[in-house]
N, C-alpha and C positions, 0 to 999 in steps of 0.2 A: 460520564464519556457515553457517548455513541456508537452504538456497537454493531458491527456491519457482521457479513457474511461473505466470503467473497466465489462468484459464481466459477474459478478458476480453481477451487477446492474439488467440483463434482464436471471435473474435466473429461475423465473417462469412464464417465456415468451416462447411462441415457432417461436424462430427464427435463423436465421442460422448466422454462422461464414463470409459467403461472403455479407448477409445485413447488420450486424454491420459494417463491413469492408468499406463498399458503405455512409452509414449514417454518419462514421465518417467522413468522406473523404469530404462529402457535408456540414458538419459541422465546416471544421475546425479545427477540433482535428489533433494532429501528433503523436498518439500514442493508442495501445491498451493494461490495462493488463490486464490479462489472468489468469482465474480462473485456478486451477491447474486441479479437477477434468472437464472440460470442454477440456482441452487440452488431457488429457487422453482419452477422448472419440470421438478428434477426431485422432487419428491415425490409423482407418481404413479408414480414404481418406487424404492420403500422399500429395495428391496434393494441398492443402491449408500449405503453407510453409512459412517461412521468405520471399520470393521471392516472390510469390505470393502477398502477403502482400506490399511490396514496391509500386508493380506497383500501389497500390492505393497511393502512398507518405503516409505509414504508417510503423509501428514498433510494435512489441511486447516491451513495457517497462518494464515490469515486471510478471513472473509467478508468482503466488499465490498460496501457498500451505499449507500443517499442518502436519509438520515433525512427525513422532511416536517417539521423542526424549527418552521415557523411554522401547522404544520394545529393543530387543536384538542386538547385532553392527551387525550380517548379516543382521538381517530382516531391521536397519537400513538402513545400506549402499545400498541395495537393493534399496529401496525406493529412494535415494537420485541419486545412477547413471539412474535410470530412468525417473528423474526428471530432470538430468544432459540434459539428451539425447533429452527430450522434450524442454530444453530451448535451444539448442543448433539446432534444427529442426527450431524452432521460431527464431532464431537470440537473443532470451535474452539473456542477460548478468548479470542477479541476479534471484536469485530465495527469497520470501519471505517465513516466518516462524513466529510462537510465541515463545518465553524464557520462554517453559514449560508452566505449567499450575496452577500454584500457587504466588501469590502476593508474594510482597518482603518478606514483613514482617511475614507471615507466613512462609519463608523458612529457615528451621535451616542450617547451615554452613556445615554441610556434604550433603546436598542436592544440596546447591549452588554450590560446589567444583562437585559434579556428573555433576550435567546441565554444567558448564564452561567445562569439560573436555570432556563431548559429542559434545558440541559446537566446540570446539577446532576441535575435530577427524572429523566431518562435514566440518570445511570448509577447512581441507586438502584435502578432497576426491574432494571438488567441484575445489581448486587451479588448478588441475592437467585437470581440464577442463577451468580453466580461467574464471571460474564465481564468481560470491561474493553472500554470504549468509546476507540475509537482515532481521535482526529483526526488526520487530513492537515495537511501544509503544504503551500499551495496557494494561487495566486493567485486573487483577487475573491472570498476569502471571509475571516473575521477571522484566521485562521492564516497570515496571508504576510508573517509577519515573524519574528524571533527575539522582540520586543520584545512584539511583539504577541500570539505563543504562550504566551510567560511569562505574562502577566498574563492571559490567559484561564484558562490553568491555577491562575493564585495564584486569580483569583475564584471559577471552581467548586468548589477546591478537595474534590475528589474522591480517594481511589486509583485508584480503578480507568479513572480518565482518563489517557490516553496517547498518546504521539507514534507518527504514522505518518512518518516522517523520509524525505520525498520529495527525493532532493540534488541535482536539475536544477530544482527547483522553489525551493530555497533559494537556489541560485545564482544562476537571474532575480532573484530580491530584491535579486541586489547582496550579499550575506551574504559571505564564504569558508566555504567548505562545514566543513572541520574547527574552526575554533571555533567556527563554529553548532551542528556535533555536540557538542563538548565543554559547551555552554552547555547545550542539551539534554538534554542524553544522561541524567539520572537518568529522564527521563519519555518517552523510547524506547525503544516496543516494536517498530518493526516500521522497513524500508529499504525504499524503492523506489528501484530504479535504471534511469535511462533516459539518454539524451540524445541530441542535437541538435547538427549540426554549425554552426549558429551561432546569437548571441540574436535574428537577424532575422527566425528562422523559428521562435521558441518559438509563435507565436498557430497552431500547426499541432499543438499539445496541445489546446486548447481546446474543451471536450467537442462540440460541435454539430458541431465537426469531426472528430474521432476518430473520435465513435460511429457516424458517417456511413458508408455504406459505399463512397459515389461522392465522400468527402471526399478533401482532398489528402495525401500522405505526405511533399511535399517537405520534407528537412530531419533527419528522422530516421534517425539512423543508429545501428550496433551500437556497443556501452558504450565500446571504446576509443577510436572512431575519431570523439569529438564534439569540443565544446568541454568539457566540464566535463572535470577531471581525474579517472580514477575509478582511477588507476593508484596516484595518490597516497594518494587515500581510500581505498581496499580496503585498502593496505600499512598503513594505520594502524590500520583497524580489525581486519585480522589480527595485529597488533603489538601490539594492546592491553595495557595491564600489565591490565586487568581482564576477565577470564577472563569473565565475563556477555556484555560488549561481543562481544570476538572468537566467541562462540555466539552472535549475534543471529539474528531470523531476518529476513531479505531476499525481495524478489520482485525478478524480473527483469520488468518493464513494458514488454514489448512492442508499440509500436501499428504498427510498418511491416510489409512484405512481407515474404515468405520467412521465416514465424515457426519452425519446425521448426530450419532450416539456421542463421537469427541465435541462436537460444537455444542453441543446440550449443555455438557455437561461443561466445559469450559466457561460458557455463558453465566450457566448459575452460578461455580463458586466467584466468578467476576463479579455479580450481582452480591453475593453473600461478602463480600471483601469488602464493597462499596459501602456494606451496613455493619462494617467495623466489625465483623465477625471470624473466625479463622479459616480458611476455605481447608487448610491443611490437616484441620480437625475432625472434618465433615467427614 
């Protein structure tokens, strides 16, 4: 597993990209998932790029943003082209977005057709840059369940449309994580790993809350301390017969306090688990 930190974890802290790169290197991460707004705000400092990051033995594994899928075609294409430029600057091979802002059960057929058509256009624009569009499994979007995600992939029918498998949100959809992963495996390009103490606190991850500096962090817990069984899931990934699965890119998506302490501990425990040791016994 190629493991990254997310710059979004440090969204309310006064730290530089250079500081994060040094810290990620020191704590044995292999990559950084760069939040789109951070990438945009670094354009005035072009010396920070893929070559600079490679000096730390790191790479940008994913550029994470939010495409305005309901915008005019001209506006959306302009946004996509700018993100493609940023991805190239940082050496990222994929751009993450959400499949709209409406749950699959509430999406009318004509709205679904429009969403699929728009995503197909985005994929075609991005294919010119040899980039993948990665849809995150997430509540209140069309990709909120395994069947809905599968249907969307089939309707768009573009090889460069892939999935960011957010294990917590898949669990939130009432699916069993490992069977869901296996069902979507051929289209999964990235993993998001985070946990919650119990289902009653899932609303803590709503964008309006986690992006707010004054939002609640109750229920957000380290990876192996919550309701989702990551010991089982990461063991499944680490021992998978498919080498490409064992080498999948993943991000520790931490939204709570004590970022460095929590991320370093979770990284260490994942490493122990990959070495066939029980992290819960440490």
